[in-house]
C-alpha positions as CSV (number, residue, x, y, z in Angstrom):
1,M,24.0,-1.1,-4.3
2,K,21.0,-3.3,-4.9
3,K,21.9,-5.4,-1.8
4,L,22.4,-2.2,0.2
5,L,19.0,-0.9,-0.8
6,S,17.4,-4.2,0.1
7,S,19.1,-4.2,3.5
8,V,17.9,-0.7,4.2
9,A,14.3,-1.7,3.1
10,V,14.3,-4.7,5.4
11,A,15.7,-2.7,8.3
12,T,13.0,-0.1,7.8
13,L,10.3,-2.7,7.6
14,L,11.4,-4.3,10.8
15,L,11.4,-0.9,12.5
16,M,7.9,-0.2,11.3
17,Q,6.7,-3.6,12.6
18,A,8.4,-3.0,15.9
19,Q,6.5,0.2,16.6
20,P,4.1,-0.3,19.5
21,T,0.5,-0.7,18.5
22,L,-2.6,0.5,20.4
23,A,-4.4,-2.1,22.5
24,Q,-7.5,-3.5,20.9
25,A,-9.7,-1.5,23.2
26,D,-8.0,1.7,22.2
27,A,-7.8,1.2,18.5
28,K,-9.5,3.7,16.3
29,R,-11.9,1.8,14.2
30,S,-14.7,2.5,11.7
31,V,-16.7,0.8,8.9
32,T,-17.7,2.9,5.9
33,E,-19.6,1.7,2.8
34,I,-17.8,3.4,-0.1
35,A,-19.9,1.7,-2.8
36,P,-22.8,-0.8,-2.8
37,D,-21.6,-3.8,-0.8
38,V,-18.0,-2.5,-0.7
39,Y,-16.8,-1.5,2.8
40,R,-13.6,0.1,4.1
41,L,-12.6,-1.0,7.5
42,Q,-10.3,1.3,9.5
43,N,-7.9,0.0,12.2
44,N,-5.9,3.1,13.4
45,F,-3.8,4.2,10.4
46,H,-4.5,1.1,8.3
47,Y,-7.5,0.1,6.2
48,S,-8.8,-3.1,4.7
49,M,-11.6,-3.7,2.3
50,V,-14.6,-6.1,2.7
51,V,-16.8,-6.9,-0.3
52,I,-20.1,-8.7,0.3
53,T,-21.6,-10.9,-2.4
54,G,-24.4,-13.4,-2.5
55,E,-21.8,-16.1,-1.8
56,G,-20.0,-14.6,1.1
57,A,-17.3,-12.0,1.9
58,V,-14.0,-11.2,0.2
59,V,-11.5,-9.5,2.5
60,T,-8.2,-7.8,1.8
61,D,-5.4,-7.5,4.3
62,P,-5.9,-8.8,7.9
63,I,-3.6,-6.0,9.2
64,N,-2.9,-7.8,12.5
65,A,-4.5,-10.5,14.7
66,D,-6.6,-8.1,16.8
67,A,-7.8,-6.2,13.7
68,A,-8.6,-9.5,11.9
69,A,-10.7,-10.7,14.8
70,W,-12.6,-7.3,14.7
71,I,-13.0,-7.6,10.9
72,K,-14.5,-11.1,11.2
73,T,-17.0,-9.7,13.8
74,E,-18.0,-6.9,11.4
75,V,-18.3,-9.3,8.5
76,A,-20.8,-11.3,10.6
77,K,-22.9,-8.1,10.9
78,L,-23.0,-7.6,7.2
79,T,-23.7,-11.2,6.0
80,D,-24.6,-14.6,7.4
81,K,-22.2,-16.2,5.0
82,P,-18.5,-16.8,5.7
83,V,-15.3,-15.2,4.5
84,T,-14.6,-17.1,1.3
85,H,-11.5,-15.2,0.1
86,L,-8.6,-13.5,1.8
87,I,-6.5,-11.4,-0.6
88,Y,-3.1,-10.1,0.5
89,S,-2.1,-6.8,-1.1
90,H,1.5,-7.7,-0.2
91,S,3.4,-9.5,2.5
92,H,4.6,-6.6,4.7
93,G,3.9,-7.3,8.3
94,D,1.9,-4.2,9.1
95,H,-0.7,-5.2,6.5
96,A,-0.4,-9.0,6.4
97,S,-0.2,-10.2,10.0
98,G,-2.9,-12.2,11.8
99,G,-4.4,-13.8,8.7
100,A,-5.1,-17.1,10.4
101,V,-8.1,-15.5,12.0
102,L,-9.7,-15.0,8.6
103,A,-8.1,-17.8,6.5
104,D,-10.0,-20.8,7.8
105,N,-11.7,-22.5,4.8
106,A,-11.0,-19.4,2.7
107,T,-9.1,-19.2,-0.6
108,V,-6.0,-17.2,0.3
109,I,-4.6,-15.3,-2.7
110,T,-1.1,-13.7,-3.1
111,Q,1.2,-12.7,-5.9
112,T,3.8,-15.3,-6.8
113,N,6.7,-13.4,-5.1
114,A,5.1,-13.5,-1.7
115,P,6.6,-15.9,0.9
116,D,5.5,-19.5,1.1
117,Q,3.8,-18.5,4.4
118,I,2.7,-15.1,5.7
119,D,2.5,-15.0,9.5
120,G,1.8,-18.8,9.5
121,V,-0.8,-18.6,6.7
122,K,0.0,-20.6,3.5
123,P,-1.5,-19.1,0.3
124,T,-3.8,-21.5,-1.6
125,L,-3.7,-19.5,-4.9
126,R,-0.8,-17.6,-6.4
127,F,-0.7,-15.6,-9.6
128,D,2.0,-13.9,-11.7
129,E,0.8,-10.8,-13.7
130,S,-3.0,-10.9,-13.1
131,H,-5.9,-12.9,-11.8
132,E,-9.6,-12.5,-12.2
133,F,-12.5,-14.3,-10.5
134,V,-16.2,-13.9,-10.2
135,H,-17.9,-14.1,-6.8
136,G,-21.6,-13.8,-6.8
137,D,-22.5,-10.6,-8.6
138,K,-19.0,-9.1,-8.3
139,T,-15.9,-9.5,-10.3
140,F,-12.4,-9.1,-8.8
141,E,-9.4,-8.1,-10.9
142,L,-6.0,-8.5,-9.3
143,T,-2.9,-7.0,-10.9
144,W,0.7,-7.2,-9.9
145,L,2.3,-3.8,-9.8
146,G,5.8,-5.0,-10.4
147,P,8.8,-4.4,-8.1
148,G,9.2,-1.2,-6.2
149,H,7.6,-0.9,-2.8
150,G,7.9,-4.6,-2.1
151,E,8.1,-7.4,-4.7
152,D,4.6,-8.8,-4.4
153,L,2.4,-5.7,-4.3
154,I,-0.9,-5.9,-6.1
155,A,-4.0,-3.8,-6.8
156,V,-7.5,-5.1,-6.4
157,V,-10.3,-3.7,-8.5
158,V,-13.9,-4.6,-7.7
159,R,-16.6,-4.4,-10.4
160,P,-19.2,-3.2,-11.0
161,A,-18.4,-0.6,-8.3
162,N,-15.0,0.2,-10.0
163,V,-13.3,0.5,-6.6
164,A,-9.5,-0.1,-6.5
165,F,-7.9,-1.1,-3.2
166,I,-4.3,0.1,-3.4
167,T,-1.7,-0.3,-0.7
168,D,1.4,1.8,0.0
169,A,2.4,2.6,-3.6
170,A,0.2,5.7,-3.5
171,S,-2.4,7.4,-1.4
172,P,-4.7,10.3,-2.4
173,K,-3.1,13.6,-1.5
174,R,-0.7,12.1,1.0
175,L,3.1,12.1,1.0
176,P,4.9,8.7,0.8
177,W,5.9,7.1,4.0
178,R,8.8,8.9,5.7
179,N,12.1,8.2,3.9
180,M,10.4,5.6,1.6
181,G,12.1,2.7,3.2
182,G,15.2,2.4,1.0
183,A,13.1,1.3,-1.9
184,N,14.1,1.6,-5.6
185,I,12.1,4.8,-6.2
186,D,12.2,4.5,-10.0
187,N,10.5,1.1,-9.7
188,W,8.1,2.5,-7.2
189,T,7.2,5.3,-9.7
190,N,6.6,2.6,-12.3
191,Q,4.2,0.9,-9.8
192,I,2.1,4.1,-9.8
193,R,2.2,4.1,-13.6
194,K,0.7,0.6,-13.5
195,I,-2.0,1.8,-11.2
196,E,-2.8,4.6,-13.7
197,S,-3.2,2.0,-16.4
198,L,-6.0,0.3,-14.5
199,D,-9.7,1.1,-15.1
200,F,-11.3,2.3,-11.9
201,D,-13.1,5.3,-10.4
202,I,-12.8,5.1,-6.6
203,F,-9.3,5.0,-5.1
204,A,-9.6,3.2,-1.7
205,P,-6.1,3.3,-0.2
206,A,-4.8,1.3,2.7
207,H,-3.7,4.6,4.3
208,G,-5.3,8.0,4.1
209,N,-8.6,9.2,2.6
210,V,-10.6,7.8,-0.3
211,G,-10.0,9.5,-3.6
212,V,-10.3,9.1,-7.3
213,K,-8.1,7.7,-10.1
214,A,-6.5,11.1,-10.9
215,D,-5.0,11.0,-7.4
216,A,-2.6,8.3,-8.6
217,T,-1.3,10.5,-11.3
218,D,-0.8,13.3,-8.8
219,A,1.2,10.9,-6.6
220,R,3.4,10.0,-9.5
221,V,4.0,13.6,-10.5
222,Y,5.0,14.4,-6.9
223,M,7.6,11.6,-7.0
224,E,8.9,12.8,-10.3
225,Q,9.1,16.5,-9.2
226,L,10.8,15.5,-6.0
227,K,13.3,13.4,-7.8
228,A,14.1,16.2,-10.3
229,E,14.6,18.9,-7.6
230,V,16.7,16.7,-5.3
231,L,18.8,15.4,-8.3
232,E,19.4,19.0,-9.4
233,G,20.5,20.0,-6.0
234,L,22.9,17.1,-5.5
235,T,24.3,17.6,-8.9
236,A,25.1,21.2,-8.0
237,G,27.0,19.9,-4.9
238,K,24.4,20.8,-2.3
239,S,24.1,18.8,0.9
240,V,21.0,16.9,2.0
241,D,20.6,19.5,4.8
242,D,20.7,22.3,2.2
243,L,18.0,20.5,0.1
244,K,15.8,20.1,3.2
245,K,15.8,23.8,3.5
246,E,15.4,24.6,-0.2
247,V,13.1,21.9,-1.7
248,T,9.7,23.1,-0.5
249,M,7.4,21.3,-2.9
250,N,4.9,24.0,-2.2
251,D,2.3,22.6,-4.6
252,Y,1.8,19.8,-2.0
253,K,1.7,21.7,1.2
254,D,-1.9,20.8,1.8
255,W,-1.2,17.1,1.5
256,G,-1.3,14.7,4.4
257,N,2.0,14.5,6.4
258,Y,3.6,17.4,4.4
259,E,5.0,19.0,7.6
260,N,6.2,15.7,9.1
261,W,7.5,13.8,6.2
262,L,8.7,16.1,3.5
263,G,12.2,16.3,5.0
264,L,12.3,12.5,5.3
265,N,11.1,12.2,1.7
266,I,14.0,14.4,0.6
267,E,16.5,12.3,2.6
268,G,15.1,9.1,1.1
269,M,15.2,10.4,-2.4
270,A,18.8,11.7,-2.0
271,S,19.9,8.3,-0.6
272,F,18.3,6.5,-3.5
273,L,19.9,8.8,-6.1
274,M,23.3,8.6,-4.6
275,F,23.3,4.8,-4.0
276,S,21.9,4.1,-7.5
277,G,24.6,6.1,-9.2
278,Q,22.3,8.8,-10.7
279,V,24.3,11.7,-9.3
280,P,27.0,12.7,-11.8
281,A,30.5,12.3,-10.5
282,K,32.5,15.5,-10.1
């Protein structure tokens, strides 16, 4: 079962990476300062974070080569100092491609489970559970979230702004990605619990709108409620098609992608529960 889930996750990731991207000239881009010296850079549906200190710039997630080149240009508008650190939230291609544009002479940081190279970039610093460094007047706290959505996913908390850059495990008031990629959803939920254990105020996700720490708890409760309702239905002998009609999750109807992804979330949760053996045998 574990191998099957891993295969599904890989296939889903490859499909996500294969989706056509907008040409650089057509990309929707913006730069927003969400706290003093902490900027959120948008490239279509993905976001990176740039933090400016007296020593240079710390960047999370290059996204792709075109986006990374644009990020480098924007950094030059914010400081005359170079990018000194590139932090990968994880190694999935839609967040971690194109890093060579930013990695030149920078410290490249990943969690230990990341590949030896990420799109041709070799990390120069790896850590297991956590890593902290001071850069100018800012402190960066990096925490491994454990297995779940990927095996190398981390959260980055910047102080004194108390901003957390969090990728994919949760987003404020936004449903999880489609069918959740064949991931172990129990582990994924534990990743959100790890996020809840961190000390931060501003929740800056890699997808969706900026929120607050309480949004992480809301995301976990959604996952737990969805699991409970889908498991109850499967245990009663209902089909996935039945559940897609009956499980409405009305408390979340104002969340992003509710209309488009709820049915897919139900499918993904049902698949996980069946393949992981959590549906009682008749």
